[in-house]
C-alpha positions as CSV (number, residue, x, y, z in Angstrom):
1,M,23.1,118.8,215.8
2,G,26.6,121.0,215.7
3,V,28.0,119.3,218.8
4,K,27.1,115.6,217.1
5,F,28.7,116.7,214.1
6,R,31.9,118.0,215.6
7,K,32.4,115.0,217.1
8,K,32.0,112.9,214.1
9,I,34.7,114.6,212.8
10,R,36.9,114.7,215.1
11,L,36.3,110.8,215.5
12,K,36.8,110.8,212.2
13,H,40.0,113.2,212.6
14,K,41.9,111.2,215.2
15,L,40.8,108.1,213.2
16,W,43.2,109.3,209.5
17,I,45.2,110.1,212.1
18,F,45.7,106.1,213.8
19,I,45.3,105.6,210.0
20,S,48.6,107.4,209.4
21,I,50.9,106.4,212.1
22,L,49.9,102.8,211.1
23,L,51.3,102.5,207.9
24,V,54.0,105.0,208.5
25,L,54.8,101.8,211.5
26,I,54.1,99.5,208.8
27,I,56.4,101.1,205.4
28,S,59.8,101.3,208.7
29,V,59.1,98.0,209.8
30,L,59.5,96.9,205.0
31,L,62.6,99.6,205.4
32,Y,64.2,98.1,208.1
33,F,63.4,94.7,207.0
34,N,65.0,95.6,203.4
35,Y,68.0,97.5,204.4
36,C,68.9,96.2,207.4
37,V,67.8,92.6,208.4
38,N,68.1,91.4,205.2
39,P,71.3,92.0,204.1
40,V,72.3,91.0,207.2
41,I,70.9,87.7,206.4
42,I,72.1,87.3,203.7
43,S,76.1,88.3,204.7
44,T,75.0,85.4,208.0
45,S,73.9,82.6,206.1
46,E,75.9,83.3,202.5
47,A,78.9,81.1,204.1
48,K,76.8,78.4,205.9
49,I,75.0,77.7,202.9
50,K,77.8,77.5,200.6
51,S,79.5,74.9,203.0
52,L,76.1,72.9,202.9
53,T,75.9,73.6,199.2
54,S,79.4,72.3,198.9
55,R,78.5,69.2,200.9
56,A,75.9,68.0,199.2
57,V,77.6,68.1,196.0
58,N,80.7,66.3,197.5
59,S,78.4,63.6,198.8
60,A,76.3,62.8,196.0
61,V,79.5,63.4,193.9
62,Q,81.2,60.3,196.6
63,T,77.9,58.3,196.4
64,V,78.0,58.2,192.2
65,V,81.9,57.0,192.4
66,N,81.5,54.2,194.5
67,D,79.7,52.7,192.8
68,S,80.7,52.4,189.9
69,N,84.4,52.7,187.9
70,V,83.7,56.2,186.0
71,Y,87.2,56.3,184.6
72,D,86.4,53.4,182.7
73,E,82.5,54.5,181.7
74,M,83.8,58.0,181.0
75,I,87.2,57.6,178.6
76,E,87.8,54.8,175.4
77,I,92.1,54.3,175.3
78,T,92.7,53.3,171.9
79,T,96.6,51.7,171.1
80,N,98.4,50.4,168.3
81,E,100.5,47.5,168.2
82,A,103.1,48.0,170.3
83,G,101.0,49.2,172.8
84,E,101.0,53.2,172.5
85,I,97.9,54.9,172.8
86,T,97.0,56.4,169.9
87,L,93.5,57.0,170.5
88,I,91.9,59.2,173.8
89,Q,88.7,59.7,173.1
90,A,85.1,60.8,175.7
91,K,82.4,57.5,175.7
92,S,79.3,59.7,175.4
93,A,76.4,57.2,177.4
94,G,78.6,56.6,180.3
95,I,79.1,60.8,180.4
96,N,76.0,61.7,180.1
97,K,74.4,59.1,182.7
98,F,77.2,60.1,185.3
99,A,75.6,63.8,184.4
100,K,72.4,62.7,185.3
101,Q,73.4,60.7,188.2
102,I,75.4,63.5,190.3
103,S,72.4,66.3,189.3
104,Q,70.1,64.0,190.6
105,T,71.4,63.2,193.8
106,A,72.7,66.7,194.3
107,N,69.3,67.7,193.7
108,Q,68.5,65.0,197.0
109,N,70.6,66.7,198.8
110,L,69.8,70.4,198.4
111,D,65.7,69.5,199.0
112,L,67.4,68.1,202.9
113,I,68.8,70.9,202.8
114,S,65.9,73.2,202.3
115,S,63.6,71.4,204.5
116,E,66.3,72.2,206.6
117,G,66.6,75.4,207.3
118,V,69.1,78.1,207.8
119,K,69.0,79.6,211.4
120,I,69.7,83.0,212.8
121,P,69.8,84.4,216.3
122,L,67.2,86.9,216.4
123,G,70.5,90.0,217.7
124,T,71.5,89.1,214.9
125,L,69.2,90.6,213.1
126,T,69.2,93.9,214.4
127,G,72.1,94.7,212.5
128,I,73.8,95.8,216.0
129,P,76.8,94.5,217.0
130,V,76.4,94.6,220.7
131,F,73.4,91.6,219.9
132,V,74.9,89.8,217.3
133,G,75.3,86.1,218.1
134,L,72.1,86.8,221.3
135,G,69.0,86.0,221.6
136,P,66.8,83.1,220.0
137,E,67.1,81.8,216.6
138,I,65.2,81.9,214.1
139,N,65.3,79.5,210.8
140,F,64.6,80.6,207.6
141,N,63.2,78.9,204.6
142,L,65.5,77.8,201.1
143,L,64.4,76.8,198.3
144,S,67.0,74.7,196.1
145,I,67.0,75.5,192.0
146,S,66.2,72.2,190.2
147,T,68.8,72.8,187.8
148,I,72.5,72.4,188.3
149,Q,75.3,73.8,185.6
150,S,77.9,71.5,185.5
151,S,80.9,70.6,182.6
152,F,84.3,69.0,183.2
153,K,88.0,69.3,183.1
154,S,90.5,67.0,181.7
155,E,94.4,67.8,183.0
156,F,97.0,65.8,182.3
157,T,100.2,65.1,184.4
158,S,103.2,63.9,184.8
159,A,103.5,61.1,186.9
160,G,107.0,59.2,185.8
161,I,109.0,57.9,183.2
162,N,106.8,57.1,180.0
163,Q,104.3,57.1,182.5
164,T,101.3,60.1,182.6
165,N,98.5,60.9,184.9
166,H,95.0,61.3,183.5
167,R,92.6,63.5,185.9
168,I,88.7,63.9,185.0
169,Y,87.5,67.2,187.3
170,L,83.5,67.8,187.2
171,N,82.4,71.2,187.9
172,L,79.1,72.2,189.6
173,S,77.1,74.9,190.0
174,T,74.7,75.2,191.8
175,N,71.4,77.7,192.8
176,V,69.8,78.4,196.2
177,S,67.2,80.2,196.7
178,V,67.0,81.8,200.9
179,I,63.8,83.7,201.0
180,M,63.5,86.7,203.3
181,P,60.7,88.6,205.1
182,T,60.1,91.4,201.4
183,A,62.3,89.8,199.5
184,S,64.4,87.1,197.8
185,R,68.5,86.0,197.4
186,T,69.9,83.5,195.6
187,I,73.2,82.7,196.4
188,V,75.5,80.8,194.1
189,T,78.8,78.2,194.6
190,T,80.9,77.0,192.3
191,S,82.6,73.4,193.3
192,Q,85.0,71.6,191.1
193,I,86.1,67.6,191.8
194,L,87.9,64.9,191.4
195,V,86.3,62.1,189.7
196,C,88.3,59.9,188.5
197,E,91.5,59.4,187.0
198,A,94.1,57.2,186.3
199,I,98.1,56.3,185.4
200,L,98.4,55.8,181.2
201,I,101.5,53.7,180.8
202,G,102.9,55.2,177.7
203,K,103.1,58.5,175.5
204,I,100.0,60.7,175.1
205,P,99.7,62.7,171.5
206,D,101.0,65.8,171.7
207,T,96.6,66.6,170.2
208,Y,95.7,65.6,174.2
209,L,98.2,67.0,176.3
210,N,98.7,70.5,174.7
211,S,95.0,71.2,173.7
212,S,90.7,70.9,175.1
213,S,89.7,68.7,172.7
214,L,89.3,65.9,175.2
215,D,87.6,69.0,176.9
216,E,85.0,69.5,174.7
217,M,84.8,65.7,174.4
218,L,83.3,66.0,177.6
219,N,81.3,69.1,177.6
220,L,79.0,67.4,174.9
221,I,77.0,66.4,177.2
222,P,73.1,68.3,178.3
223,D,74.0,69.0,181.7
């Protein structure tokens, strides 16, 4: 009886030792991923993700712009009998339509990026400089956030005698989340894209040249 009891004690003792070692290994692996692997994934993939996101946004803008006369749909110019510009006004319906088309098309492009993911060499994940770029590639999934924040910027510049170049830029802020083994990280990409421009003949009222009034009109549209 005494021998069997001692054997059971030893077996339980070995079992606890095994469980303890296993827990230590699991915790060590989790800590390693959290403090060594995750930062490497972020630093390696951030530039690539920003590049892919900018490409997706630019492609969306190009697609929408090529399908319509954006300036005429967004801006209305009023002149007096002498042909002088008296009013430059934003068309809310046209701006709203343009912003929605950009958002939808950009989201579609971002979904394609998400399905492809980001590939990082296994050696890079070790965090050891000698192994960076070596080994088979591991694919990490991406999750694109459907909301894209947008705003417009209007700019007037001289284009010659009695001529003014009016440019409208679209500022887009997109979020892409990297799903890592033990955590996730959102990477924000901002882009400013020229969406349309026109040469205006005649004097431009100072209320538009030297103020942000037109910007405010352009941005009174929900994202």
